[in-house]
C-alpha positions as CSV (number, residue, x, y, z in Angstrom):
1,A,124.3,42.0,29.2
2,S,126.0,39.5,31.4
3,H,123.1,37.0,30.9
4,E,123.3,37.5,27.1
5,M,127.0,36.8,27.1
6,R,126.8,33.6,29.0
7,T,125.3,31.5,26.3
8,P,127.7,32.1,23.4
9,I,130.7,31.8,25.8
10,A,129.3,28.5,27.1
11,V,128.9,27.3,23.6
12,I,132.4,28.2,22.6
13,L,133.9,26.5,25.7
14,S,131.7,23.4,25.2
15,K,132.6,23.0,21.5
16,S,136.3,23.7,22.1
17,Q,136.4,21.1,24.9
18,F,134.6,18.6,22.7
19,A,137.1,19.1,19.9
20,L,140.1,18.8,22.2
21,S,138.9,15.9,24.3
22,K,140.0,13.3,21.8
23,E,140.9,12.8,18.1
24,R,137.9,13.8,15.8
25,S,137.2,13.5,12.1
26,P,137.9,16.6,10.0
27,E,134.1,17.1,9.6
28,K,133.6,17.2,13.4
29,Y,136.4,19.7,13.8
30,Q,134.9,21.9,11.1
31,E,131.5,21.7,12.7
32,A,132.9,22.6,16.1
33,L,134.9,25.5,14.6
34,Q,131.8,26.8,12.7
35,T,129.7,26.8,15.9
36,C,132.5,28.8,17.7
37,V,132.6,31.3,14.8
38,D,128.8,31.7,14.9
39,S,128.9,32.3,18.7
40,A,131.8,34.7,18.5
41,Q,130.0,36.7,15.8
42,H,127.0,36.9,18.0
43,M,129.2,38.2,20.8
44,R,130.7,40.8,18.5
45,T,127.3,42.0,17.4
46,L,126.2,42.2,21.1
47,T,129.3,44.1,22.2
48,S,129.0,46.6,19.3
49,G,125.4,47.2,20.2
50,L,126.2,47.7,23.9
51,L,128.9,50.2,22.8
52,E,126.4,52.2,20.7
53,L,123.8,52.2,23.5
54,S,126.5,53.2,26.1
55,K,127.2,56.3,23.9
56,V,123.5,57.1,23.9
57,D,123.3,56.9,27.7
58,S,126.5,58.9,28.2
59,G,125.5,61.6,25.8
60,E,128.3,60.7,23.4
61,F,126.0,59.5,20.6
62,H,126.9,62.2,18.1
63,L,125.7,62.6,14.5
64,R,127.7,63.7,11.5
65,P,124.9,65.0,9.3
66,E,125.4,65.9,5.7
67,L,123.2,66.6,2.7
68,G,122.2,63.4,1.0
69,N,119.5,61.6,-0.9
70,L,117.4,59.2,1.2
71,E,116.1,57.4,-1.9
72,E,119.7,56.5,-2.9
73,L,120.5,55.4,0.6
74,T,117.5,53.2,0.7
75,G,118.3,51.7,-2.6
76,E,121.8,50.8,-1.4
77,V,120.5,49.1,1.7
78,V,117.9,47.1,-0.3
79,K,120.7,45.8,-2.6
80,L,122.7,44.7,0.5
81,I,119.7,42.8,1.9
82,E,118.5,41.3,-1.4
83,P,120.8,38.2,-1.2
84,L,119.3,37.3,2.2
85,A,115.8,37.8,0.8
86,D,116.5,35.8,-2.3
87,D,117.7,32.9,-0.2
88,R,114.1,32.7,1.2
89,E,112.4,33.7,-2.1
90,I,111.2,36.9,-0.5
91,K,110.3,39.7,-2.9
92,I,111.2,43.3,-2.0
93,K,109.0,46.0,-3.5
94,C,110.1,49.7,-3.3
95,N,108.1,52.8,-3.7
96,L,110.6,55.6,-3.2
97,Q,110.5,59.3,-3.8
98,S,113.7,61.1,-4.5
99,M,114.3,63.1,-1.3
100,K,117.2,65.2,-0.1
101,A,117.8,65.8,3.6
102,E,120.4,66.4,6.2
103,F,121.3,63.1,7.9
104,D,124.1,61.0,9.2
105,P,124.5,58.4,6.3
106,S,126.4,55.8,8.4
107,K,123.9,55.7,11.2
108,M,120.8,56.0,9.0
109,R,122.1,53.1,6.9
110,Q,122.5,51.1,10.1
111,A,118.9,51.9,11.2
112,L,117.5,50.9,7.8
113,L,119.6,47.7,7.7
114,N,118.2,46.7,11.1
115,L,114.6,47.2,9.9
116,L,115.1,45.4,6.6
117,G,117.1,42.6,8.3
118,N,114.2,42.0,10.7
119,A,111.8,42.1,7.8
120,V,113.7,39.2,6.2
121,K,114.4,37.3,9.4
122,Y,110.8,37.4,10.6
123,N,109.1,36.9,7.3
124,R,107.6,33.8,5.9
125,E,109.1,31.8,3.0
126,E,108.2,33.4,-0.4
127,G,106.9,36.4,1.5
128,E,107.1,40.1,0.6
129,I,108.7,43.2,1.9
130,E,107.5,46.7,0.9
131,V,109.7,49.7,1.5
132,T,108.1,53.1,1.0
133,L,109.6,56.6,1.2
134,N,107.6,59.8,0.7
135,K,106.9,63.2,2.1
136,I,103.8,64.5,3.7
137,G,103.8,68.1,4.8
138,A,106.9,68.8,6.8
139,E,107.7,65.2,7.4
140,I,109.6,62.5,5.6
141,L,107.9,59.1,6.1
142,W,109.7,55.8,5.8
143,S,108.0,52.4,6.2
144,V,109.1,48.8,6.1
145,R,106.3,46.2,5.8
146,D,106.6,42.5,5.9
147,T,104.2,39.6,5.5
148,G,105.4,37.6,8.5
149,P,103.4,36.0,11.3
150,G,103.0,39.3,13.1
151,I,103.7,40.2,16.7
152,E,101.4,39.6,19.7
153,P,100.0,42.8,21.3
154,V,101.9,42.1,24.6
155,A,105.2,41.8,22.7
156,L,104.5,44.8,20.6
157,K,104.5,47.0,23.7
158,N,108.0,45.9,24.6
159,I,109.5,45.7,21.1
160,F,111.9,48.7,21.5
161,G,113.1,47.6,25.0
162,R,116.7,46.6,25.4
163,F,117.4,42.9,25.2
164,Y,113.7,42.2,24.5
165,Q,113.3,39.3,22.1
166,V,110.2,38.0,20.4
167,D,109.3,34.3,20.3
168,K,112.0,32.2,18.6
169,A,109.4,30.3,16.7
170,R,108.9,33.4,14.6
171,T,112.3,33.0,12.9
172,R,113.2,30.4,10.3
173,T,116.2,29.2,12.3
174,G,114.5,29.4,15.7
175,R,117.4,31.7,16.9
176,N,117.0,35.3,18.0
177,G,119.3,38.2,17.7
178,T,120.7,40.3,20.5
179,G,117.6,42.3,21.3
180,L,119.6,45.5,20.7
181,G,118.8,46.2,17.0
182,L,115.5,48.0,17.5
183,P,116.7,50.1,20.5
184,I,119.7,51.2,18.5
185,T,117.4,52.0,15.5
186,K,115.1,54.0,17.8
187,A,118.1,55.9,19.2
188,I,119.3,56.8,15.7
189,V,115.9,58.0,14.6
190,E,115.3,60.1,17.7
191,A,118.8,61.6,17.4
192,H,117.7,62.9,14.0
193,G,114.7,64.5,15.6
194,G,112.3,61.8,14.3
195,T,110.0,59.1,15.7
196,I,109.6,55.4,15.1
197,S,106.5,53.3,15.6
198,V,105.2,49.8,14.8
199,E,101.9,48.2,14.0
200,S,101.3,44.5,13.6
201,E,98.5,42.0,13.1
202,V,99.0,38.3,13.9
203,E,99.2,36.2,10.8
204,K,99.2,39.2,8.6
205,G,102.5,41.0,9.1
206,T,104.3,43.9,10.7
207,T,105.0,47.5,9.6
208,F,107.6,49.9,11.0
209,H,107.0,53.6,10.4
210,V,109.8,56.2,10.7
211,S,109.0,59.9,10.6
212,L,111.7,62.5,10.1
213,P,111.5,66.2,10.1
214,I,112.5,67.9,6.8
């Protein structure tokens, strides 16, 4: 965590010192401030993730389950993600069954946002995301598939590890996240009594599977 914090702090200090060292143009001030804002947002995401995982470790990660419709929740999250997908001309296809279950809507929304956010971030331009929700036997099955470059087998083994980040070249911007999104998603799914797994093929894409008990 200390290592992850060093970079955004160093960036904020560097840009602040640059802006204060002498008179700059308005454009240069705006550029410096935007970089500071981006770095601060990264730190906020990181600290929020650390707080969530500290609750998991201390046994304070409590759910507030209520009866809800997973199809409606999924649709809401897809609408939130669509602007990001549209920006890269990525199409989102949904195959959702209406399904009621007991779950914590806030945490489950966070888990799905993490998965869909990754599906956009690590996808190719004009790619595709397929979200499915159905029931088989006594299990609810959720999957998020993307058409990105895929993940190497070595990376796939560590994908749910804390702070683990895949190759920056896989993202459009070349920048990674905090490496905490998938561990938090895994914790949320497991707190609901479910499991999460991933399969990927290089140059063909990645699919995350979530299984929840009914």
